[in-house]
C-alpha positions as MATLAB code, in Angstrom:
seq = 'MEIPLIWQAGPTPHNMVSLSTNLRVARKLRGYSRDSLDKLCGFERGTIRRYEMLEAKPNSDELVELSYALHTSTDALLGLRGNRVYDDR';
ca = [
      31.835   43.630  -13.236;
      34.063   40.732  -14.179;
      35.679   38.957  -11.251;
      39.351   38.121  -11.831;
      40.359   34.495  -11.424;
      42.988   34.151   -8.718;
      43.429   30.409   -8.425;
      41.730   27.402   -9.974;
      41.974   23.834   -8.822;
      43.644   21.502  -11.253;
      42.280   18.164  -12.398;
      43.547   16.357   -9.313;
      40.978   14.857   -6.957;
      40.183   16.435   -3.603;
      43.055   16.249   -1.169;
      44.337   18.080    1.856;
      47.000   19.951   -0.105;
      44.250   21.623   -2.156;
      42.360   22.598    0.991;
      45.509   23.949    2.603;
      46.424   26.010   -0.467;
      42.891   27.236   -1.127;
      42.374   28.211    2.499;
      45.605   30.212    2.528;
      44.801   31.941   -0.788;
      41.226   32.809    0.243;
      42.368   34.029    3.683;
      45.005   36.322    2.197;
      42.607   37.639   -0.454;
      40.205   38.667    2.303;
      43.003   40.285    4.297;
      42.761   38.032    7.349;
      45.627   36.906    9.505;
      45.459   33.361   10.787;
      44.555   34.607   14.272;
      41.854   36.965   13.016;
      40.235   34.180   10.982;
      40.385   31.876   14.030;
      38.518   34.524   16.037;
      36.002   35.267   13.280;
      35.127   31.574   12.971;
      35.112   30.964   16.728;
      38.008   28.513   16.504;
      40.682   27.861   19.074;
      43.837   29.902   18.463;
      46.172   28.104   16.040;
      43.451   26.163   14.231;
      43.920   27.908   10.871;
      47.686   27.425   11.108;
      47.161   23.689   11.671;
      44.846   23.475    8.640;
      47.286   25.361    6.426;
      50.273   23.329    7.627;
      48.420   20.019    7.051;
      48.529   19.164   10.758;
      44.720   18.911   11.027;
      41.663   19.020    8.826;
      38.347   20.766    9.443;
      35.173   18.809   10.053;
      32.124   19.592    7.930;
      30.768   22.253   10.317;
      34.139   23.999   10.455;
      34.427   23.885    6.669;
      31.029   25.585    6.325;
      32.056   28.240    8.869;
      35.246   28.894    6.886;
      33.303   29.225    3.641;
      30.944   31.794    5.196;
      33.806   33.793    6.697;
      35.789   33.769    3.451;
      32.781   34.401    1.177;
      33.445   31.334   -0.934;
      31.985   27.874   -1.375;
      33.009   24.734    0.426;
      33.678   23.217   -3.014;
      36.151   26.002   -3.793;
      37.954   25.480   -0.484;
      38.127   21.746   -1.127;
      39.506   22.302   -4.621;
      36.791   20.322   -6.338;
      37.157   20.498  -10.086;
      35.698   23.587  -11.736;
      35.354   25.622   -8.528;
      37.440   28.710   -7.987;
      38.543   31.059   -5.242;
      37.903   34.619   -6.449;
      38.952   38.058   -5.433;
      35.638   39.902   -5.433;
      36.598   42.880   -3.277;
];
């Protein structure tokens, strides 16, 4: 089964805007609210909102937890070139 491409990072280097956008896209594709993803990852309430609004950034452990919860790679969340966030439902 071919997996449709939903969003692909452009040629820009890693930055927080990519993480914010990719996190929001992946979260919505999986059907999670911000609060439900906070709970699933064991984060304090409001953490996902702060990441998406560029008010904070996840540390490496939190980034790995997000990638597990969202069934994607850390590279895809970071927007590293050539990595994609897919809808594989």
